[in-house]
LUMTI-510268 format. One record per residue: x, y, z of N, C-alpha, C, O in turn; residue in one letter. Coordinates in steps of 0.1 Angstrom, whole numbers, plus 5000, padded with zeros to 4 digits. Atoms other than C-alpha are relative to their C-alpha. Example, Ala and Ser with C-alpha at 12.3 -4.5 7.8 and 13.67 -1.06 7.14 Angstrom:
BEGIN
500949885000512349555078500950125000501950125007a 499149895000513749895071499250115008499750225009s 
END
This chain:
BEGIN
499649964986568965118061501050114999501050215006m 498949905002572065308050499550134995499950234999l 500649885006569965548029499250085011499350205011l 500749944989567765618059500950085009500650195013l 499149934991570665698081500650134994500750235001t 499449885007572165938055499050115000499450235002t 501049895000568866128052499950065014499750195014v 500149954986568666168090501150105003500950215009v 498849914997572166308092499950134992500350244998r 500149885008571566558064499050105006499250225006f 501049924994568366688081500650075012500350195015e 499549944988570266738113501050114997501050225004a 499049905004573166938096499250124995499750244998i 500849895005570567158078499450085011499350205011r 500649934988568767238111501050085007500750195012a 498949924993572067338127500450124993500650234999q 499749885009572967568098499050115001499350235000m 501149904999569567738100500150075013499950205013s 500049934987569967808137501250105000501150215005r 498849915000573467958131499750134992500150244996t 500349885008572268188103499050095007499250215007i 501049914993569268308125500750085011500450205013s 499349924989571668398154500850114994500850225000i 499249895006573968598131499150114995499550234996r 500949895004571068788116499550095012499450215011n 500449934988569868878151501150095005500850215009a 498949914995573269008161500250124991500550234996e 499949895009573469218130498950105002499250225001r 501249904998570069378137500350085013500150205013s 499849924988571069468173501150104998501050215003r 498949915003574369628161499650124992499950244995g 500549895007572569838136499150105008499250225007a 500849924991570169958163500850085009500550205012g 499249924991572870058186500750124993500750234998r 499349895007574670268159498950114997499350234997r 501049905003571370438150499750085013499550205012a 500349924987570670528187501250095003500950215007a 498849914997574270668191499950124991500250234995a 500149885009573770888160499050105004499250225003g 501149914996570471018172500450085013500150205014l 499549934988572071098206500950124997500850235003l 499049895003574971298191499350114993499650234995a 500749895007572571488168499250095010499250215009l 500849924990570371588198500950095008500650205012a 499049924992573471708218500450124992500550234997t 499649885008574571928189499050104999499250224999g 501149905001571172078185499950085013499650205013v 500149934988571072158222501150105003500850215007f 498949904998574572318223499850124991500150234995a 500349895009573672528192499050105006499150225005f 501149924995570572648209500550085012500150205014g 499449924988572572748241500950114995500850225000c 499149895005575172938221499250114994499550234996q 500949895006572473128202499450085011499250205009k 500649924989570773218234501050095007500650205011s 499049924994573973338249500450124992500650234997s 499749895009574773548219498950114999499250234998a 501149905000571373708219499950075013499350185013e 500149934986571573788257501349995007501449905015n 498750014993575173858269499950025015500649955022p 500149984985574073978303499649875007500149855019a 500350124993572673638310501249915001501349825010a 498850094999576073478302501050055011501549975018a 499149954990578273708324499550145005499650244998a 500649884995576573968346501150105003502150065008p 499049904997578474298349500350025014499450005023p 499549984986580574368380499950155004500450234997i 500149864996579774688399501450045005502049975014p 498749944996582974898404499950155002499050214997v 500049864998583775238417501050064991502150014989q 499149945009585375478393500250155005499550205012v 499649864997587075818396500550064987501350004979q 499649945013587476058367501450075002501650145011i 498749945000591076148360500050154997499450184986a 500049865002591676518363501450054998502349985002v 498749945003594476738352500350105011499650195014s 499549914990596476918379501450054997502050004987v 498749955002599677108382501049905007500949885019k 499150104995602476848386501450075001501950114990i 498749944999605876978399501149904994501049784996p 498950075005608976868381501250015010501850115011e 499050004989611476768409501149904997500949804990t 498950105000614776588413500650015014500850115020t 499450014987616276468446501549984999502049914990e 498550024999619976498455500449995014499650035023y 499450014986622076418485500850135003501750174995l 499449874996623176738503500749985014500349905022s 499350004988625576808531499850145007500050245001l 500349884992624777058559501350065006502149985012l 498849944994627577308569499550135006498450185004k 500349884993627677608591501150114999502350074998s 499149895000629277948589500550035014501550115016r 499749974986629377958627500549875006500049835017h 499450124995631477638632501550014999502050044988s 498549995000635177638642500649875004500249815013a 499250114997637677358641501250055008502050145002v 498949954992640177418669501349924998501349805002i 498650065001643877338661501050085008500850215008n 499049924993646877448682500850074990501150034978p 499149925008649077718667501549975004502450034998q 498650034995652177578686500049855003499049785005v 499850144996653577238694500349995015500950085021e 499750014986653777098729499249895006498449824999g 500750104992652276878756498950065007499050165014q 501249944994648776928769500149975015500449865020i 499950014986648876998806498650025007498549975018t 501349984994645277098813498950004989499150064978r 501249985009641777058797499050075009498650015019i 500849914992639577328810498550004998497750065006l 501450015003636177248795499649854997500449774996v 500650135003633876948788499350004987498850114983r 500850015013632276828756498550045003497949995013s 501449964998628776988753499950135008498850185009g 500149884991629677288775499950124991500650134980e 500149875008628577628762501050105005501150125017r 499049914996631377878762499950134992499250144982v 500049875007631878248753501350024993502249944995a 498849975007634378398730501150045009500950125018a 498849984991637878398746500149915012501149925019g 499950094989637178128771501149904998501249844987t 498950105002640277908777499449864999498649825007p 500450135002639777558764501049905005500749805012l 499050094997643077378768501350085003501550194999l 498749944997646577458782501149914995501249794998q 498850075005649777348764501250055008501350175012i 498949974992652977338784500850124995501450114984d 499449875006654477698781501450025006502050135004p 498849974993657677658801501150044991501850144994l 498949965009660077668772499750134994500750214993r 500349875005658277968757500250115010500650225007q 499849904989658278148790501550035001501950145004e 498549974999662078098791500550094989501450174991a 499749925011662378248757499650145002500450244999v 500549864997660278548767500950075010501350185009v 499249944990662378598798501450044994502050144998n 498749975007665578588777499950124992500850214992s 500249895008664278838753499850135009500350245005q 500249894992663179068781501450045006501650165008e 498649974995666779048796500850074989501550174992a 499349945011668179138762499550154998500350244996s 500649865001665779438761500650095011500950215009r 499549924989666979548795501450044997501950165000a 498649965003670579538783500150104990500950194990a 500149905010669679738753499650145005500150245001q 500449874994667979998774501250065007501450185007e 498849954993671180028795501050064990501650164992a 499149955011673280068763499550134994500350224991s 500649885005670880328751500350125009500650235005l 499849904990671180528783501550055000501850175000r 498649965001674980518781500350084987501050174987y 499749935013674980618744499450145001500050244995a 500649874999672680908753500950095008501150215005k 499149924991674981028781501250044992501750154993i 498849985008677980998758499750114989500650194987s 500449905010676181198731499950145006500450245000l 500249874993675281478755501450065004501750185002e 498749954996678881498768500850054987501550154988r 499249975013680281498732499550144995500350214989a 500549885005677981788723500650125008501050225002k 499449904992679281998752501550034997501950144996k 498649995004682881928744500250054987501250134984l 499949945014682382008708499750155000500350224993f 500349865000680782338717501250085006501450205002d 498949934995683882428737501349984992502350044995t 498950025010686182308709501049905005502149895000g 499150104995687682028729500249884991501349834989v 499950115009686781748705499650044986499150154983i 500349975015686381738667498649964997497949905004s 501350035005683381708646499849854998498749805000k 500150145003684181348638499749925013498949835013q 500350064987684081248675498650025004498049935010e 501449984998680681408678499149914992498149864997l 500750095009679481218649500049855004499049785004d 499950134995680680898663499149975012498549875014n 500950014988678780958696498550004995497749935001a 501450005005675581038676499749864994498649814995q 500350135006675980718656499849895011499049805009t 500150104989676480508688498650015007498049915010g 501349984994673280658702498949944991498049874995y 501050055009671280588671500049854999498949794998d 500050155001672480228669499449945013498749845012a 500650064987671580168706498550015000497849935005a 501549985000668080318700499449894990498349844994l 500550105009667580088670500049865005499149785004a 499950144994668779778688498949985011498449875013q 501050014990666379858717498649974994497849894998l 501250035007663479878693499949864995498849804995k 500150145005664379548677499849905012499149805010a 500250094989664679388711498650005005498049905009s 501449994996661279518721499049934991498149864995e 500950085010659679368689500249855002499249785001e 499850144997661279038697499349965013498749855013q 500750034988659879048732498549994997497849905002v 501450005003656379138718499749874992498649814995r 500350125008656578848693500049885008499149795007q 500050124992657578588718498950005011498449905015q 501249994991654878718742498749954993497949884999t 501250055008652278668715500049854998499049785000v 499850145001653678328709499649925013499149815013q 500450064987653278248746498549995002498149905008l 501550014999649578328744499449894993498349844997h 500650115007649078058719500149875008499449775004y 499950124991649977798746498749985008498549885014y 501350014994646577878761499050014989498850124983s 500950015012643977768735498650055005498150005015v 501249944996640877978737498949994989499349964978t 501150015010637477978720499950124991500050234997s 500149895009637178198689498750075000498550184995p 501349945000633478258694499149935010499549835017m 500950064991630478178715499349884993498949884982t 500650125006629177828710500149885010500349905022g 500050124992628977468722501349924996501649904985i 498850085002632177258727499649864995498749805000v 500250135005632276948706500849895007501349915018g 499250104995634176628711501450045002502050124994d 498649964997637676658727500749874999500849795008i 499450135002639676368712501449985007501949875008p 498750014993642976458730499849985015498850005020v 499950024986643976378765501150075007502150115000r 498949944994646176528791501249924999501249805001m 498850075002649776448785500349974985501549944981g 499850025014649276408747500950124994500850234998d 499249905007651876588725499250034987498849944979r 500849955012650076798698500950084991501950144995v 499449915010651176968666499050094995497850094999t 500949915005649677238646498949934991497950004988v 501050075008647676978626499149915009498349845003s 500850094991646176798657498750075002498650195005t 501349954997642476838661499850005015499849895021l 500249994986641776958696498549985004498149905012l 501450014998637977008695499350094990500050144981t 500749915009635277208677499150085009498750055020t 500949914994633077498687498950044990499250104980v 501149975010629677528670498950085006498550075018d 501149924996627077788673498749964993498649974981e 501350055007623477648667499450124993499550244997p 500749895008621477838641500049964986499949854982g 500150015015621477888604501149914994502249904999a 499150095007622977628582499950024985499050094980l 500049995014623877598545499949854995500749774999e 500050135006622877298524500850004987500550084978a 499250015012625577208499499449894991499549774995y 500650095009623877038470500949994987501250094981i 499150025012625976888442499149944989498749834989y 500850035011624076878409500849964988501850024985v 499250045012625276688378500150114990499250194989p 499749895009626776908352499050014989498750124984a 501050005011624076808326498850085004498150134995e 501149924996621476988347500450145004499650225009r 499549874996623677298353499350114992499150224998a 500749905008621877488325498750045006498250155004k 501349974994618677478345500150065014499250105020n 499849954987620277588378500050155000500650214991l 499949864999619677938389499550045015498749965021k 500549964986619278118423498550035000498050094991p 501449984998615778128436499149874998498049885001g 500850135002614677768426499649955013500449945023l 500450054987612577618454500749875003501049794995p 499350114995614277358475499349955013498950035021v 500750064988612677118501500949895005501449814997r 499350114994614476898525499149895005498049925010l 500950124997612976548529500549925012501749915013l 499650094989612976328560500149864995500149834983d 499850145004613575958560498749944994498949844986d 501250065006609875888551499750074987498750044981a 500349935012610076118521499150125001498750184991g 500949894998607976388537500850135000501950145005q 499349875001608876758531500150065014499250065022a 499749934987610476938560500250154997499250224995g 499749865001612177278557499950034985500549964976i 500149955014611377468525500950134999500850225008e 499149895003613877718511500250024985499449974978t 499749985015615477828478501550014998502250035008h 498649995003618777828461500550145002499950244997l 499449874998620978118472501350024993501850144991s 498749995007624178038453500149894990499849774994f 499750115011625177848421501450034996501750144991v 498749985004628777798414500250024985499549954978s 499749995014630077918381500949904994501149894982p 499150105005632477628378499549865003498649845012q 500350154998632177248375501249945006502349965003v 499050084993634077028398500649904990499949814985d 499350095010636676848376500049865005500049774996t 499950144995636776538399498649934999498649824995a 501450064999632976478402499150044989498049994987t 500949945011631576678372498750045006497650015000q 501249954994629076838395500150155002501250205002t 500149864998627977198401499550025015498549965018v 500449974986627777328437498950105001499050214995l 501149914997624477488447499850015015499949905022a 500249984985623777628482498650055002498050134995k 501249954995620577688501500150035014500549955022a 499949964986620277878534498849945007497749935002m 501050064992618377708562500050075014501050105019l 500149924987617077888593500349905012501149945021e 499750104990617077568615499750065014500650045023n 500349934987615377758644499849905011500149935022r 500250104990614377438662501249915002501149815009q 498850075000617877298657499849854999500449775006t 500250145002616576968644501149944991501349824991k 498950055009619376948618501450035007501550125015l 498649994994623076898627501050044989500850014977r 498949965009626277028612500649874994500749775002i 499450125007627776778587499049894998499449784994a 501050105002624476588585499749994985499650094978q 500350025014623576438551498449994999497849915006q 501450015002619976498540499650004985500550044977v 500550005014617876458508499450144997498550185004r 500549875004617276788490499249984987499849934977a 500850015012614476818464499950134993499450234999q 500149875007614877088438498849994990498749894983i 501149995009611777198419500450084988500750204989t 499649935012612577288383498950084994499150184987w 501249945006608977388373498849915002498949815009g 501250074999605477268369499449984986499750064977t 500750035013603277118341498749945003498549885014h 501350054998599677018337500049854995500649814985e 500150145003598976638337499049935009498649985019g 500950084992596576368349500649935012501849905012p 499650084989596776188382499049905003497849925000v 500950104997595275868394500349955014501549965019i 499750044987594975718429501049885000501149814991p 499050114999597775488441499349865001499949774995v 500750134999595175208449499549954986499249834985l 500450055013594175198412501149944992500849894981a 498850045008597675108400500449865004500449825016v 499550134998598774748396501449994993501750064984q 498750025005602274628389500249854997500149765005r 499850145005602874308368501349994992501550064982i 498750025007606474198359500750144997501350164987n 499349885001607774548365499250114992499750224991g 500849915008605074718343498750045008498149965014q 501149954993602374938358498850004991498950034979f 501350015007598674898348499050065008499150085020f 501349954993595275048356498949964991499049944979a 501250035007591774948346499250134998498950205007f 500849895003589675208328498649944996498549844990l 501450045004585875188324499750074987499750194986s 500249955014585175228287498649954995498349844995v 501350035007581775248270500249974985500650064978n 499750045013582075058238498749984991498749904982e 501250015007578475098226499149895004497949925008g 500950114996577074758234500049995016499149925021k 500050004985577974818271501450055005502350084997g 498749954993580674928296500849885004500349795010t 499150114997583674708299501350065006501550185005v 498749964994586974718318501149984990501249874985a 498950015009590074788297501350025008501450125015r 498749994993593574728311501050084992501350054980q 499149915007595975008302501450005006501550025018k 498649994994599775008306500350155003499850244996p 499749874996601075318324501450035001502349955003l 498749944997604175538326499850105010499250215008k 500349914988604175698360501150095003502350075000l 499149904994605875998375500149985015500049875020g 499850014985606476088411498649995007497650035001d 501250014992603876028438499750145006500650215011a 500449874995601876338448498949975010497749955006i 500950044990600176268481499549864998500449764999g 500550135002597875968475499849974986499149874982n 500250025015598075988437501349994994502450034999n 498950015009600475908410499950104988498850114983y 500049925013601376158382500249904989501149824989a 500050095012600675978349500750074988500250184984v 499349955011603076048321499549954987499550024976l 500650065012601375818296499149895004499449815013d 500950114997598475578295498650055004497649975001g 501349954995595675788310499950154996500850234997v 500349865004594076118297499050065010498349995016n 501149944992592076368316498649974995498449984983p 501350045004588476268317499749854999498649814999g 500250155000589075888316499449965014499750025024d 500650064988587075678341500949895005501149794999h 499150094994589575508363499349915011498749975019v 500750094991588375198382500949995013502149975011i 499349994987589475228419499749895010500249895021v 500450114991587874918434499849874993499449874981s 500350135006587674548428500949974988500649884980g 499250025012590574558403500649865000501049814990t 499450144999591874218416499149904994499649794991q 500950105006588774048402499750034985499049964979f 500449965013588774218368501049944990502149914993l 499250045011590074098334499750104988498650164988q 500249915011590474288302498749964992498649854988d 501250035008587074318284498849955009497749935003g 501050044991584974218314498950115002499350225004m 501049904999581574398316499950055015500049975024p 500149944987581174638345498950105000498450154990v 500949894998578774888359500650105009501250075019t 499349894993580075228372499250045013498050055013e 500549944988579575358407501050115004502250095004q 499149894997580975698417500749975013500149935023a 499250024988583875678442499650115011499450225007a 500449914989582975838476501050115002500650225006s 499049904998586276028478500750044987501850084988e 499349975012586976088442500350154999501450184993s 499749855001586676468445501250035008502150115004k 498949974992588976478474501349954995502450024997g 498750065005591576248459500550074988501750094986s 499649935012591576448427500750135003501650184996a 499449874997592376768443501250005008501950105009t 498850014992595176648465501250004992502349994997r 
END
């Protein structure tokens, strides 16, 4: 009985071990199948990607179709070499009115902005003291005239007495000397009267020329001196532009160079030329004074006005490109050029060194050569090396000639 029980237990253990081994073999088979399937999937993906890359390499147009852009051919034009300076306008027909005597203002005879003729009284300074001086001098002259008349009578009497032998030669000479002295004193007195009379005229301030009265900063009752500004009188018309050029450019300065005055928008206004170049350098500012005459017929410019003056030193040939074709990135200017590289036309980004603006174009100092195809549209969508197709710009001819 014990033997039978042992045999039954052994058979049960063996059956359990057989089932366990079968389960482990099945799991191993499933794992191997999964790894094989994953390997086949990776291989298929690689083959597909290789096929796509090969297709793209054989047909670039299918990968990135070219972008249509408008181009303009860069042309060479005459570019002026100019420099802007700040100039001050002055007039040869402008007078600053200062009194020639001291005193108190009693009358103001004109208004600011009034047009006056030469010799018109402008202001009156109290003349009472000077009038008293003139009256005193005239009284002295009258006394000298009386002395002269008496000396003349004495001389005539002395001559008659000398002829009859009543007086000596010495007494005659004394009479002659007295007459000559009285005559000289009268002349001196007359000159003093004339001098004081002229001084009296200075108490009436008059206009030295025909023009328009400026601001009158003084008021009635003010005491003025010879350094007090009373007003100004300006005659509208021709002006002179005083241009101060740095000494390092003095060697290029010469009379006759073209000069243009620019407005606030930078547009050219009056055109003229240099009429004077100073032979000396200002020691304080190290600048050379140059002058240009301005007609100013429409009186748009004012005396003492500061304006921008552009001096043209010369011209040179160089390419220009439209302003819209220029981009600025981090302070550097760029433009896209359409370049045929054999396999196709692509956009190439070129750094630029620009000069002054000429109308709607920029003068190019470096980066573009005459004949280059400049892209003028769609530049915001372009990248370096991107394929493009050219289309002629509708206004390329007009932009190039401006």
